[in-house]
C-alpha positions in Angstrom: -12.4 40.6 -22.6 -9.6 43.1 -22.1 -9.9 45.8 -19.5 -8.7 49.1 -21.0 -8.5 50.7 -17.5 -5.8 48.3 -16.4 -3.0 50.0 -18.4 -4.0 53.4 -17.0 -3.5 52.1 -13.5 -0.2 50.6 -14.4 1.2 53.7 -16.0 -0.2 55.9 -13.3 1.6 53.9 -10.7 5.0 54.2 -12.5 7.3 57.2 -13.0 10.1 56.5 -15.4 11.5 58.3 -18.5 9.5 57.8 -21.7 11.8 55.2 -23.2 11.6 53.0 -20.1 7.8 53.5 -19.9 7.5 52.5 -23.5 9.4 49.3 -22.8 7.2 48.5 -19.8 4.0 49.1 -21.9 5.4 47.0 -24.8 6.2 44.2 -22.4 2.9 44.3 -20.6 1.1 44.5 -24.0 3.0 41.4 -25.3 2.4 39.3 -22.1 -1.3 40.1 -21.9 -1.8 39.6 -25.6 -0.2 36.1 -25.2 -2.7 35.3 -22.5 -5.7 36.5 -24.5 -4.5 35.1 -27.8 -4.9 38.4 -29.7 -2.9 41.5 -30.6 -3.7 44.4 -28.2 -1.9 47.1 -30.2 -4.6 49.7 -31.0 -7.0 48.4 -28.2 -4.6 48.3 -25.3 -5.8 51.5 -23.6 -8.1 54.5 -24.3 -5.1 56.5 -25.5 -4.5 54.1 -28.4 -6.7 56.3 -30.6 -4.1 59.1 -30.3 -1.2 56.8 -31.2 1.2 57.6 -34.1 3.5 54.7 -34.6 6.1 57.0 -36.1 6.7 58.6 -32.7 9.9 57.5 -30.9 7.8 56.3 -28.0 4.3 56.0 -29.5 2.4 54.6 -26.5 3.9 57.0 -24.0 3.4 60.0 -26.3 -0.3 59.0 -26.8 -0.7 58.6 -23.1 0.8 62.1 -22.4 -1.3 63.6 -25.2 -4.5 62.1 -23.8 -3.7 63.5 -20.4 -3.0 66.9 -21.8 -6.1 66.8 -24.0 -8.4 66.7 -21.0 -7.1 70.1 -19.8 -7.5 72.1 -23.0 -11.2 72.8 -23.1 -11.4 73.9 -19.4 -8.4 76.1 -20.0 -10.0 77.9 -22.9 -13.4 78.0 -21.2 -11.8 79.7 -18.2 -10.7 82.6 -20.4 -14.3 83.4 -21.3 -13.3 84.0 -24.9 -15.9 83.5 -27.6 -14.1 84.9 -30.7 -12.6 82.2 -33.0 -9.7 84.4 -34.1 -8.6 85.2 -30.5 -9.1 81.6 -29.4 -7.0 80.5 -32.3 -4.1 82.6 -31.1 -4.4 81.1 -27.6 -4.5 77.6 -29.0 -1.6 78.2 -31.4 0.7 79.2 -28.5 -0.5 76.4 -26.1 -0.2 73.8 -28.9 3.3 75.0 -29.8 4.4 74.7 -26.2 2.8 71.3 -25.8 4.3 70.0 -29.1 7.7 71.2 -28.0 7.3 69.5 -24.6 6.3 66.1 -26.1 8.6 66.4 -29.1 5.8 65.8 -31.6 3.3 67.8 -33.6 0.0 67.8 -31.6 -2.1 69.0 -34.5 -5.0 66.5 -34.8 -4.6 65.2 -31.2 -4.4 68.4 -29.3 -7.9 68.5 -27.9 -11.3 66.7 -28.2 -12.4 69.3 -30.7 -9.8 68.2 -33.2 -12.4 65.6 -34.3 -14.6 68.5 -35.7 -11.8 70.6 -37.1 -12.0 71.9 -40.7 -8.6 73.0 -41.7 -10.0 74.9 -44.7 -11.8 77.3 -42.4 -10.1 80.5 -41.1 -9.1 80.0 -37.5 -9.7 76.3 -37.7 -8.9 75.4 -34.1 -10.9 78.4 -32.7 -13.9 77.5 -34.8 -13.6 73.8 -34.0 -13.5 74.7 -30.2 -16.7 76.8 -30.5 -18.4 74.1 -32.6 -17.5 71.4 -30.2 -18.6 73.3 -27.1 -22.0 74.1 -28.7 -22.4 70.4 -29.3 -21.6 69.7 -25.7 -24.2 72.2 -24.5 -26.8 70.8 -26.9 -26.2 67.3 -25.6 -26.5 68.4 -22.0 -29.8 70.3 -22.8 -31.2 67.2 -24.5 -30.3 65.1 -21.5 -31.9 67.5 -19.1 -35.1 67.7 -21.1 -35.4 64.0 -21.6 -35.8 63.3 -17.9 -39.2 61.9 -17.0 -39.5 59.9 -20.2 -41.3 62.7 -22.1 -39.3 62.2 -25.2 -38.7 59.0 -27.2 -35.2 59.8 -28.2 -31.8 58.7 -27.1 -29.3 61.2 -25.7 -27.5 62.4 -28.8 -23.8 61.5 -29.2 -21.6 64.5 -29.6 -20.5 63.4 -33.1 -24.0 63.5 -34.6 -25.4 66.3 -32.4 -24.4 68.9 -35.0 -26.9 67.4 -37.5 -29.6 67.3 -34.8 -28.8 70.8 -33.6 -29.5 72.2 -37.1 -33.1 71.0 -36.7 -35.4 73.7 -35.4 -36.1 73.4 -31.7 -39.8 74.1 -31.3 -42.2 73.8 -28.5 -45.0 71.3 -29.3 -48.1 73.3 -30.0 -51.2 72.5 -27.9 -54.1 71.1 -30.0 -56.7 73.1 -28.0 -56.5 75.5 -25.1 -58.1 72.9 -22.8 -55.3 70.5 -23.6 -52.5 73.0 -23.1 -49.8 71.6 -20.9 -47.7 73.5 -18.3 -44.5 75.1 -19.7 -42.3 72.5 -17.9 -44.0 69.6 -19.7 -43.6 70.9 -23.2 -41.1 69.1 -25.5 -38.9 69.9 -28.4 -38.1 68.1 -31.6 -34.8 66.4 -32.2 -34.5 64.7 -35.6 -37.3 62.2 -35.8 -38.2 62.3 -32.1 -41.8 62.2 -31.2 -43.8 62.7 -28.0 -45.7 59.8 -26.6 -49.4 60.3 -27.0 -49.8 59.0 -23.4 -47.4 61.5 -21.9 
């Protein structure tokens, strides 16, 4: 099985221009694919999901975009902004500078929240950021409340947490006052999750 972290170590250890780096990646991909007997294009490294084969140096551009992507949410979060229109203006400027620097249009691979972007919405990037961050907070809350095995539910993936977040989050009502549990042991409902009777 191919280790996707290997290319990241290789690229991290080398510092050449993008054309030379693309050649090194292509060579490594070709040699390793020959050993494994399969084509590694598209599964060579984590950044392959950001690849656009029409770019002049697709692998290197995808790598640089993935590195940049990790800095976007912390950057916006540090501003403390919560207005989609204002966030959109910040993103537009940063995305323009990033696109000019890489020589490609970063729309769609600018940040993790591009996956939940709706271009029909006003301020699409700003709203996508707010939506994505609310999903992250929801997943973290679910993880924290799941400790101790009180809920029979898997930690929600961020991509389906929106559906689950729309469910009402209610405390489980006590059946009788004698059976009331302390506040810290109360649960909440996510989708079809149910409390164990033995808990």
